[in-house]
C-alpha positions, 0 to 999 in steps of 0.5 A: 742500667734502663733508668740511665739509659732513658735519663741520658736519652731525656737529657740529649732530647732536651738539649736538642729541643733547646737548639731546634735540633734532633738526631734520631736514628730513623733521621734528622727532625727540626723543630720550628716556632713563632715568636711566642715560642709555639711550635709551629712546624716539624720537619723530617729530613728537611721535609715538613711533616707536621704543622700547628695553627693557632688563634690570637688567644694561643688555642691549638685551631688545627694541624696538618700531617705529612703534607695535608692542606690546612683549613680554617672556617672564617665565616660563619664564625658563631658559637651555638649560643651566638650563632652569626644571622644570615639572609636565607637568600644568600649566605656567604662562606669563607675560610682560609686555607694553606699548603705545603703542596708542590704547586701550591694549588687547592683543587677541591672543597667540600661543605656540609650543614647539620642542624642542632640534632647533628642530622646533616641538612645539606651537603655540597659534594666535592666541588672544584676550586683549582686556586692557589688563593689562601682565601675561599668563598662560596655564597650559598642560596639555602632554602632551610627553614627560618629561625633555626639554628645550624652548624657548618664545616668545610674541608679543602684538598691540595695535590688530591690530598684532603685536609681535616674538617675545620670546626664547626661554626654556627649560624641562624637563618632570618628573612631579608631585609624588607626593602620597604621597611625604612628602618634598617636592622629593625630586627636587630640582627646585627649588635645595636652597638655597631654604628654600621648597623644604623641604631644608636643607643643612649643610656640616661646618666640619671639612671642606669641599665644597658641596651644589648641584643639577646637571642631569647625572647624573640619574634622575627630572626635570632636576635631581639633588643633588650633595654633594661634600665632603673633609677630613671629621673622623671621623663628621661630614658634608655633608648635606641633611635634611627633616622628615616627619610620621609614625604610630607603629605604620605601616610605611614606605619610605624609597628613593632613587637614590644614585650614589658616584662616589669615596668616601675614608674615607666613606660615601654613606647614606640615614637615617631617624630618629624622633622623639617629641613632645617631640623625643627620638630614638626610634631610626633605620635606614639604607641605605648605599653603602661603596664606590663605585657603577657609577652610580646604585643605587636604595636602599631600607629598610623601617621601622616608626615606633616607639611615640610616634614623631610625626615622622621626620627624613629625611637624604642624607649623604656621612659620614666614617667612624672614619678621618676625613679623609674625603671624596668625590663623590655624587649623589642623586636620587628621595628617596622616604618613604612610608606602605605596606601591602605585607606583603612584607618584602624590598626589591627583591623582583623584582630590578628595580632594578639595581646594576651586574651585581647589583641594589640590596638583594641580595648575591651570593657563589660558592664557585665559578665562573660569574656570578650577576647580573640578566637581562631573560629570562626573568623571572616578573614585571617586566623582570628576574630574577636569574641564578645560573649557578655551576659548579666546586662542592666538594660542599655548596658553593654559589653565592647571593644573600641579603637580610638584614632585621629581624623580630620573634621569635615571628610566623608567616611565609611564604617564597615565591618563583618559581625555574626550573631551567634546568640542575642537574648534581650540585646542586640549588636551594633557596629558604631563610631563616635566624633569628638572634639579636642575638649572631648565633647562628643559632636555625634555618631554613626551605627548599625545594628544587628538585631536578629541571630545569623548563621554565619558573618554578615556585612554592616556598613555605615557612611557619613561625613565626619563632623566639623571640629572632629580630632578624635574617632572612636570605633567600636563594636557593642552587645547592647542589652535592650532590657534587664539581664540581657546577654548576647554572643556576637563575633566581629572581624575585617572592620574598616573606618576610612575616609571617602563614601561608597556613594553620594548619600554620605551624612548630613552636609553631604547632599542633604538640603535640610540643617541640623537634620540630626538635631544636634544643634539647640540653645534652650528650647530653640533647635537651629534651623527648625521652626516649632508650631503647636495649634491651640487649643492643644498643649505639648512641647518640642525639645531635644533629647539624647536618647532615643537616637539614631544618629549623633546624640540627640533626636527630636521629641514632640508631645501633645494632648488635646488637639482639635481634629486636624491640627498638630504640634510641629517643626519645619524648615525650608530648602530651596528646589528645582522643578522637575527634580527629583528628591527623597524626603526621609527620616526616622520616626518613633510613634511611642503612644498615638491618640487619635493622631498620626506621626507623619514627614511631609513635603509641600512645594511652593512657587516664587509666589508662594503658591502651594503646588502639592504635597507628599507624605509618609507617616505612621497611624499607629505606634511603632516598634522604635525607631522606623526609617521612612522615605517618600521619593517625590518630583518637584512639580513645574514652578516649584522653587521652594520646599517645606518640610514638616515633623508633625504629630497630628490629630485626625478627624476625631479630634482630642488627639495626642501622643508622644513621638520622636524624630531623628536623622531628617534628610532631603536630597536630590537623587539620580537613583532611578529606582522608584521603590522605598527601601528596596532592599529591605535594609531599614526594619520596621518591627517584624516588617521593614519600612515601606512595605506592606504585607499581607497572608491569606493563610499561616505562616509569618512574613518579616525581615531576615539577616540571611540569606541576603543578596545585597546589604544585610536584611532580605524579605522572607515570606514563609506561608502555609495553608493557602487556599488555591490561587490565595497568596502571601505577599509584600507589596509597595505602592508609588506614583508613576506616569502613564505612558512611560517604559518601565523595567521591574526587577528583583532577586528571589530565592525559593527555598520551598514550594509546595503547590505554590510559586513565586512571583514578582509583580506590578499592577497599574491604576488609574486615579479610580483604582481602575486596574489598567493592566499587570506585568509578571515573572514567576518562579515555579520551581525551588532555587539553590540561592537567589536568581534575577527576575525581570520584566519590562513593558510600557506603563498603561495610559492613564495610569497614576499609581503601581503596585509592586509586589512579591507574592507566594501564590497557591496553585492547589489547596493548602499550598505552601512556600519559603521565597526570600526577596531582595534587591528590588528594582522599579524604574523608569526605562527606555530598555530598547522599547518599542514606541507605545503605539506601534502595533505588532501583528501576530505570526506563525499561529499553530496548534502545539499539542492536541487532546481530546477535547482541547488543543494548544495554539501559540503564536509569536510577534516580529519585534519586541514583545514587551510593547504588547499589552495582551493578546485576543484570540478569535474564532471566525473572528469573535473574541474567545479569550484574552491573554498575556502570553503568546499561547492559549488552550483552547476547548474544541469538539468533535467534527467542528471547523475552527477559523483562529486568529490572533491580534495584539493590543498596545498600551494605549488599547489599540488593536493590530491587524489579525494574524493569518488565519488557522484553520482546524477541523478537530477530531476526536483522539484515542487516548494513547495513554491510560492512567489508573491510581490507588490510594495505598495510604493517607500520605502515598498513592500508586499510579500506573499506566498503559500506552498503545505507543511503541517502546521504542519511541518513548524517551521517558514519561513524566508524571505532573501533580495539580498542573506542576511537574512531580518527577520521571519514571523510567517504567509505566508505574510511580509512587506519589508520596507527602500526600495530605488527607482530604486534598484534591490531587489531579494528576496527568502523565506526559509521554516523551518521545525521541523525535521530541514531540509529547503526548498527555494522558487524561486528568485523573482525580486521586482517591481521597482516602 
């Protein structure tokens, strides 16, 4: 019976469905269908109780129950595998909404965003919309992390009734389009097959393959380009291409990330072609992978739009080489073309873009063992640097990284970089550039070397002019062995190779009055621009060689034997000069062997009638430790119109002279540099010393150049001396010709790292033609410093002076003195520097006593004007000179009960005396010593001082202990321990009492016990 009732009921239902009407006890239901017979709505008693929405494939999207509105998310519209790509700055969210509410108004909406782990990352909250429109939208500036997938859903309300949440749709955030990038959709976030997104693609008919976008692997955003090919005929390709407007003469950088997974008779390439307004191809440049890459590699090509160019066509392609049957798989991302004003011609100059263990744009090679590749530390800029760690090199072999760039001949250039030599064993570091013509002929080179290990990065630089005819430059960093089994570890970073010089001393043909100064041009034994000459009865030859060199690829070689006294083997060259102008003659000389001979650069001046007006020279009188840079500053005398330059090997007075020497980089140029010193920043090494400077040491230790610390350039002078007797010294010095009566300034940077019974000093002495000392000016450094400090002294060169000697000293002021002082960036110039006229006489004023002791008093005075015009002072007692001093103060010995009448006069540079100052009359009364000091030697290295005083303690601010005339330390109490003493050394000690009033009192000097 139950089965029959159910069967009857179902039959009734089927009948009503077919007719669209069902009558039930609870009410009358009506069903609605679309044209595809899909159920779209159910009504009860004429009112909707449920609606159904479908997509175009017939899949149910959403339902609305009992009056709830419906919502469908229109954008984003991606799924998790293929998310919609959006820019982080502006995310357009759109939805479609329907409602059967009485007023048809949508009053609210809410949006949720979650990440792939379903964590809520953003909620809009309930937002008001109050619209009857069926399309809803919201533009959202997200701020969410880039290159991450997110899912989003929305719901809406009508008549205070909320819809169900829409289905989730997925999106991924990427950086906004860079407006400076002339390539659109360079990260392929939009489908490459869509013409609206600027790329057009082509698969060559000779082969097969496809061009698509993929989600992985990528380097930017959520998509990348994928190119596959097989069976390509020779030189055909599968590619995408895009056009961009350019301007002739402007420089652009084409770059991109390419990942060549497989390559069969093929290569992956970025190419740019320039076209004129009439669509004529004006040329192309490219950068490519010819072998599979270790993942994505960043490629760059710097290029200048040629004359007439208005458009550039950029290609990303997989091309078959000449073997044909080419193919492979490659990916590309982050394609970029932009104008640049960066002067650096190098790509990836700071090694930031890695390519496996190497870096993009750079090739490496190693004739020994070890590795060359990028590291994260230490760096000079950015997050990566290049490390050359090589060993087992044969002599003159090397490990290197290099890059080749197109250049224009005749342009001045500057090559610079940061290098750090961590280890050098029979090797040196080098920064170098070679120049080549279109036939790969080497037209010359410029280089700078790093011969010592460094504590960190140091800046290296070389400048010059690119030889005429050059089309290609090769910039390299080397570790070069200078002996068998050489090894080294050198880091490089922040390289730069750019047109232009930092100064006017660029290179040959840039101010050099000499032709073929680097001896590159020759024919057989004839050397262009130079005239050889060999004096009999000597024998020898003059030739060019390919090594050793310092500039370009050639150098001069001079050999001689059996030379008579004062005869020579030489080359010479003439140049026009102007009387009164200053010139610098310089060159690199390598005196390998010398027998009764010397190697020399000389300049002779001649008048219009060929009269010799004088000569100056700079020479080697002993074999040199390789090339040494020599310079001579010289002024063309009155009447000079021509200078003759000589490079020669000359026998001395002993006769039977000879030897072997090399010369390179000979240069004569006018200079406006006021500095009278040669190699004033110690950049040109000469073994452990530096060219142009002599050194001497009365103690122990070493004096020579170092790479660090420096105040300028890559080298400084280090004076590290010890064991000096009192007033002995270690020094470097240079002598220069000067004119008497001229004002001058002497300055330099000094750093006192250590001073023990010694002080640093910058000084200049003046001499006449008989070597009589006419005076000196000096400035001292009496305390250690945390770095370089500037020292300066000014004055007027005494009348009659013909020679000045500039020196840096470490001077002992006690026995066994020692010190470590660095010097750099010295400068000795003629300078008005607001000095008074040399003949103006300044009368000393305000003579007074500034300190009083039992048997001496301190006098001081000043002058009204510029004290630099004073050569020295004379101190008189009762009109008799008792002392001459350079500083305006003097300690004078006095006796109890005597009357003194002190006056002072100043003496100018011409030796003239000023009027006497007003007299200071003084009667000396012996003082009762207010401070009594006692000392005991507690050990060889330590002594204990104690003292008593009659001064009220409330008046005392501090006690100071002075040892051998130098401040030792401050004490709060009446005792102090003196440490770090040496046995059998005399130590003299005084105590100074500093009062709150600003006055001070000194104890008598006592000597410490010797043991």
